[in-house]
C-alpha positions as a Python dict, from the first residue, in 0.01 Angstrom:
ca = {
    (1, 'X'): (0, 0, 0),
    (2, 'X'): (16, 178, 335),
    (3, 'X'): (379, 306, 400),
    (4, 'X'): (480, 220, 749),
    (5, 'X'): (830, 206, 914),
    (6, 'X'): (692, -34, 1166),
    (7, 'X'): (943, -312, 1313),
    (8, 'X'): (861, -668, 1137),
    (9, 'X'): (1056, -963, 1195),
    (10, 'X'): (1261, -1062, 900),
    (11, 'X'): (1054, -1381, 823),
    (12, 'X'): (722, -1200, 822),
    (13, 'X'): (552, -1028, 533),
    (14, 'X'): (274, -758, 594),
    (15, 'X'): (56, -537, 378),
    (16, 'X'): (-239, -313, 387),
    (17, 'X'): (-412, -171, 72),
    (18, 'X'): (-591, 163, -22),
    (19, 'X'): (-796, 200, -280),
    (20, 'X'): (-547, 256, -584),
    (21, 'X'): (-399, 73, -832),
    (22, 'X'): (-672, -184, -968),
    (23, 'X'): (-954, -224, -1264),
    (24, 'X'): (-1278, -168, -1105),
    (25, 'X'): (-1470, 98, -1167),
    (26, 'X'): (-1715, 370, -985),
    (27, 'X'): (-1823, 333, -701),
    (28, 'X'): (-1550, 55, -662),
    (29, 'X'): (-1249, 222, -808),
    (30, 'X'): (-1011, 80, -813),
    (31, 'X'): (-833, -197, -600),
    (32, 'X'): (-1150, -363, -459),
    (33, 'X'): (-1091, -708, -325),
    (34, 'X'): (-1453, -806, -189),
    (35, 'X'): (-1678, -1038, -404),
    (36, 'X'): (-1977, -937, -192),
    (37, 'X'): (-2005, -582, -265),
    (38, 'X'): (-2167, -580, -610),
    (39, 'X'): (-1849, -548, -813),
    (40, 'X'): (-1820, -806, -1087),
    (41, 'X'): (-1637, -1109, -1022),
    (42, 'X'): (-1403, -1090, -1299),
    (43, 'X'): (-1266, -733, -1178),
    (44, 'X'): (-1197, -847, -805),
    (45, 'X'): (-1020, -1168, -916),
    (46, 'X'): (-808, -947, -1155),
    (47, 'X'): (-791, -705, -836),
    (48, 'X'): (-698, -995, -614),
    (49, 'X'): (-431, -1116, -927),
    (50, 'X'): (-280, -786, -911),
    (51, 'X'): (-235, -803, -563),
    (52, 'X'): (-61, -1131, -530),
    (53, 'X'): (158, -1026, -835),
    (54, 'X'): (279, -721, -657),
    (55, 'X'): (370, -860, -329),
    (56, 'X'): (515, -1175, -526),
    (57, 'X'): (337, -1403, -295),
    (58, 'X'): (401, -1768, -297),
    (59, 'X'): (18, -1876, -280),
    (60, 'X'): (-311, -1695, -285),
    (61, 'X'): (-421, -1511, 6),
    (62, 'X'): (-724, -1701, 195),
    (63, 'X'): (-999, -1472, 171),
    (64, 'X'): (-1279, -1521, 435),
    (65, 'X'): (-1641, -1476, 457),
    (66, 'X'): (-1655, -1231, 719),
    (67, 'X'): (-1965, -1216, 937),
    (68, 'X'): (-1864, -969, 1227),
    (69, 'X'): (-1817, -1278, 1474),
    (70, 'X'): (-1496, -1431, 1638),
    (71, 'X'): (-1421, -1742, 1510),
    (72, 'X'): (-1050, -1784, 1377),
    (73, 'X'): (-969, -2019, 1121),
    (74, 'X'): (-648, -2195, 1133),
    (75, 'X'): (-501, -2252, 823),
    (76, 'X'): (-269, -2501, 878),
    (77, 'X'): (-557, -2778, 927),
    (78, 'X'): (-774, -2611, 626),
    (79, 'X'): (-781, -2830, 330),
    (80, 'X'): (-789, -2549, 66),
    (81, 'X'): (-957, -2537, -255),
    (82, 'X'): (-873, -2367, -572),
    (83, 'X'): (-982, -1990, -555),
    (84, 'X'): (-944, -1890, -891),
    (85, 'X'): (-1172, -1860, -1203),
    (86, 'X'): (-1323, -2189, -1317),
    (87, 'X'): (-1423, -2227, -1684),
    (88, 'X'): (-1767, -2113, -1670),
    (89, 'X'): (-1635, -1789, -1524),
    (90, 'X'): (-1726, -1818, -1187),
    (91, 'X'): (-1533, -1841, -873),
    (92, 'X'): (-1513, -2185, -759),
    (93, 'X'): (-1868, -2286, -604),
    (94, 'X'): (-1693, -2546, -343),
    (95, 'X'): (-1475, -2213, -179),
    (96, 'X'): (-1774, -1995, -215),
    (97, 'X'): (-2026, -2231, -15),
    (98, 'X'): (-1760, -2358, 230),
    (99, 'X'): (-1868, -2314, 585),
    (100, 'X'): (-1493, -2348, 675),
    (101, 'X'): (-1380, -2024, 531),
    (102, 'X'): (-1692, -1812, 751),
    (103, 'X'): (-1437, -1660, 1003),
    (104, 'X'): (-1343, -1314, 1094),
    (105, 'X'): (-977, -1411, 1155),
    (106, 'X'): (-714, -1656, 1037),
    (107, 'X'): (-387, -1800, 1206),
    (108, 'X'): (-110, -2008, 1055),
    (109, 'X'): (243, -2079, 1116),
    (110, 'X'): (294, -2260, 778),
    (111, 'X'): (518, -2082, 551),
    (112, 'X'): (358, -1889, 238),
    (113, 'X'): (25, -1945, 403),
    (114, 'X'): (-123, -1586, 361),
    (115, 'X'): (-392, -1433, 613),
    (116, 'X'): (-614, -1182, 467),
    (117, 'X'): (-901, -988, 589),
    (118, 'X'): (-1109, -706, 429),
    (119, 'X'): (-1240, -408, 568),
    (120, 'X'): (-1387, -38, 483),
    (121, 'X'): (-1392, 101, 830),
    (122, 'X'): (-1352, -184, 1058),
    (123, 'X'): (-1011, -213, 1241),
    (124, 'X'): (-747, -455, 1062),
    (125, 'X'): (-533, -590, 1328),
    (126, 'X'): (-250, -824, 1222),
    (127, 'X'): (-41, -1034, 1474),
    (128, 'X'): (278, -1207, 1493),
    (129, 'X'): (531, -1329, 1704),
    (130, 'X'): (882, -1193, 1749),
    (131, 'X'): (1038, -1505, 1645),
    (132, 'X'): (853, -1475, 1300),
    (133, 'X'): (723, -1821, 1311),
    (134, 'X'): (325, -1747, 1382),
    (135, 'X'): (81, -1505, 1209),
    (136, 'X'): (-268, -1407, 1227),
    (137, 'X'): (-487, -1155, 1104),
    (138, 'X'): (-851, -1015, 1239),
    (139, 'X'): (-1130, -837, 1126),
    (140, 'X'): (-1243, -644, 1425),
    (141, 'X'): (-1556, -448, 1358),
    (142, 'X'): (-1725, -323, 1717),
    (143, 'X'): (-1917, -645, 1740),
    (144, 'X'): (-1662, -876, 1678),
    (145, 'X'): (-1401, -657, 1905),
    (146, 'X'): (-1648, -656, 2194),
    (147, 'X'): (-1715, -1018, 2169),
    (148, 'X'): (-1365, -1113, 2137),
    (149, 'X'): (-1201, -1158, 1830),
    (150, 'X'): (-867, -1042, 1941),
    (151, 'X'): (-902, -1273, 2230),
    (152, 'X'): (-949, -1549, 2011),
    (153, 'X'): (-707, -1478, 1735),
    (154, 'X'): (-406, -1434, 2018),
    (155, 'X'): (-526, -1775, 2172),
    (156, 'X'): (-421, -1961, 1878),
    (157, 'X'): (-55, -1855, 1933),
    (158, 'X'): (168, -2064, 2125),
    (159, 'X'): (398, -1788, 2193),
    (160, 'X'): (397, -1584, 2485),
    (161, 'X'): (133, -1294, 2476),
    (162, 'X'): (433, -1052, 2576),
    (163, 'X'): (608, -1148, 2274),
    (164, 'X'): (348, -1073, 2048),
    (165, 'X'): (343, -741, 1785),
    (166, 'X'): (12, -619, 1676),
    (167, 'X'): (-24, -391, 1389),
    (168, 'X'): (-315, -205, 1349),
    (169, 'X'): (-467, -60, 997),
    (170, 'X'): (-649, 220, 885),
    (171, 'X'): (-1003, 224, 1018),
    (172, 'X'): (-1305, 477, 1113),
    (173, 'X'): (-1159, 731, 1330),
    (174, 'X'): (-1278, 848, 1651),
    (175, 'X'): (-1452, 1169, 1516),
    (176, 'X'): (-1654, 987, 1296),
    (177, 'X'): (-1755, 676, 1467),
    (178, 'X'): (-2082, 771, 1632),
    (179, 'X'): (-2271, 488, 1812),
    (180, 'X'): (-2553, 460, 2033),
    (181, 'X'): (-2508, 419, 2416),
    (182, 'X'): (-2553, 44, 2424),
    (183, 'X'): (-2231, 4, 2242),
    (184, 'X'): (-2066, 179, 2527),
    (185, 'X'): (-2242, -45, 2748),
    (186, 'X'): (-2147, -346, 2593),
    (187, 'X'): (-1765, -264, 2602),
    (188, 'X'): (-1768, -126, 2948),
    (189, 'X'): (-1981, -434, 3124),
    (190, 'X'): (-1678, -618, 3041),
    (191, 'X'): (-1405, -355, 3121),
    (192, 'X'): (-1523, -44, 3299),
    (193, 'X'): (-1195, 133, 3167),
    (194, 'X'): (-1326, 142, 2802),
    (195, 'X'): (-1537, 400, 2912),
    (196, 'X'): (-1218, 642, 2843),
    (197, 'X'): (-1288, 544, 2469),
    (198, 'X'): (-1612, 723, 2442),
    (199, 'X'): (-1683, 1078, 2406),
    (200, 'X'): (-2056, 1170, 2453),
    (201, 'X'): (-2237, 1351, 2174),
    (202, 'X'): (-2574, 1449, 2283),
    (203, 'X'): (-2703, 1100, 2332),
    (204, 'X'): (-2477, 923, 2165),
    (205, 'X'): (-2124, 889, 2178),
    (206, 'X'): (-1782, 860, 1928),
    (207, 'X'): (-1597, 585, 1972),
    (208, 'X'): (-1221, 521, 1930),
    (209, 'X'): (-1212, 171, 1791),
    (210, 'X'): (-830, 190, 1798),
    (211, 'X'): (-817, 296, 2162),
    (212, 'X'): (-1054, 1, 2255),
    (213, 'X'): (-857, -253, 2013),
    (214, 'X'): (-526, -136, 2202),
    (215, 'X'): (-698, -215, 2576),
    (216, 'X'): (-790, -545, 2469),
    (217, 'X'): (-467, -622, 2367),
    (218, 'X'): (-264, -461, 2679),
    (219, 'X'): (-530, -669, 2883),
    (220, 'X'): (-392, -979, 2688),
    (221, 'X'): (-14, -868, 2802),
    (222, 'X'): (56, -741, 2447),
    (223, 'X'): (211, -431, 2449),
    (224, 'X'): (421, -402, 2116),
    (225, 'X'): (154, -211, 1918),
    (226, 'X'): (189, 5, 1613),
    (227, 'X'): (-104, 168, 1451),
    (228, 'X'): (-163, 345, 1088),
    (229, 'X'): (-375, 627, 1304),
    (230, 'X'): (-576, 705, 956),
    (231, 'X'): (-930, 739, 929),
    (232, 'X'): (-1081, 567, 647),
    (233, 'X'): (-1416, 814, 634),
    (234, 'X'): (-1201, 1144, 629),
    (235, 'X'): (-916, 1008, 413),
    (236, 'X'): (-1065, 939, 50),
    (237, 'X'): (-759, 720, -54),
    (238, 'X'): (-964, 451, 131),
    (239, 'X'): (-1286, 273, 81),
    (240, 'X'): (-1552, 356, 365),
    (241, 'X'): (-1859, 214, 411),
    (242, 'X'): (-1991, 468, 648),
    (243, 'X'): (-1921, 756, 438),
    (244, 'X'): (-2014, 585, 76),
    (245, 'X'): (-2238, 292, 161),
    (246, 'X'): (-2170, 164, -177),
    (247, 'X'): (-1808, 86, -182),
    (248, 'X'): (-1502, -170, -252),
    (249, 'X'): (-1291, -343, 29),
    (250, 'X'): (-933, -277, 141),
    (251, 'X'): (-730, -601, 260),
    (252, 'X'): (-483, -617, 518),
    (253, 'X'): (-250, -938, 510),
    (254, 'X'): (28, -1126, 707),
    (255, 'X'): (191, -1416, 611),
    (256, 'X'): (561, -1624, 694),
    (257, 'X'): (789, -1595, 432),
    (258, 'X'): (974, -1901, 495),
}
């Protein structure tokens, strides 16, 4: 788990995993939490069970099918199906095929409902209000970030924006995230000040996805922001798609304790 000294409301739990402590084998070693990367279902389910046990979660995390979009799933209105293995050894098919779980963020104000997103270079963004009564998790790759996944997630909250807290987890660092000019143009077309988050590299740019997220948060009025500042590409304690191509997925989770 990521160790941090961030101020977190008493009623809120947060956790961000690294790649250690699970049962998966190379190249998914060892705490791979993603079903979609080529690891065996049995090992992923075992890893998810280990995670729930270690965090003493009252309910299993709600795992999303992430598509680099901006849809936010309100877990309070979702009729959750069984996420465990069925007697055929396969993940419950009603869960695997549920269109309702295609989303890149989730929100809840219900106790023990665990918002979770998976990453392996993209930026995990966890949000809560200072009162500890609302939580959300967002998956911010550059497309989702540019298209407004943070804004869509924050819009779920009933609390004022200046009462929200954001926690940014490990992600690809600014010295490793090389992008084309079209990526810079897409961000700057919306907010010219985003130009400061890009450093020229020949005909491409190095993008600072954490700074881009901080900009979008601050424009919303969210100024209580805490960041892990860990590069998943250079730190081999973390999964990195850009570094390894075939790899596992970490999870970032947030929930209300009561």
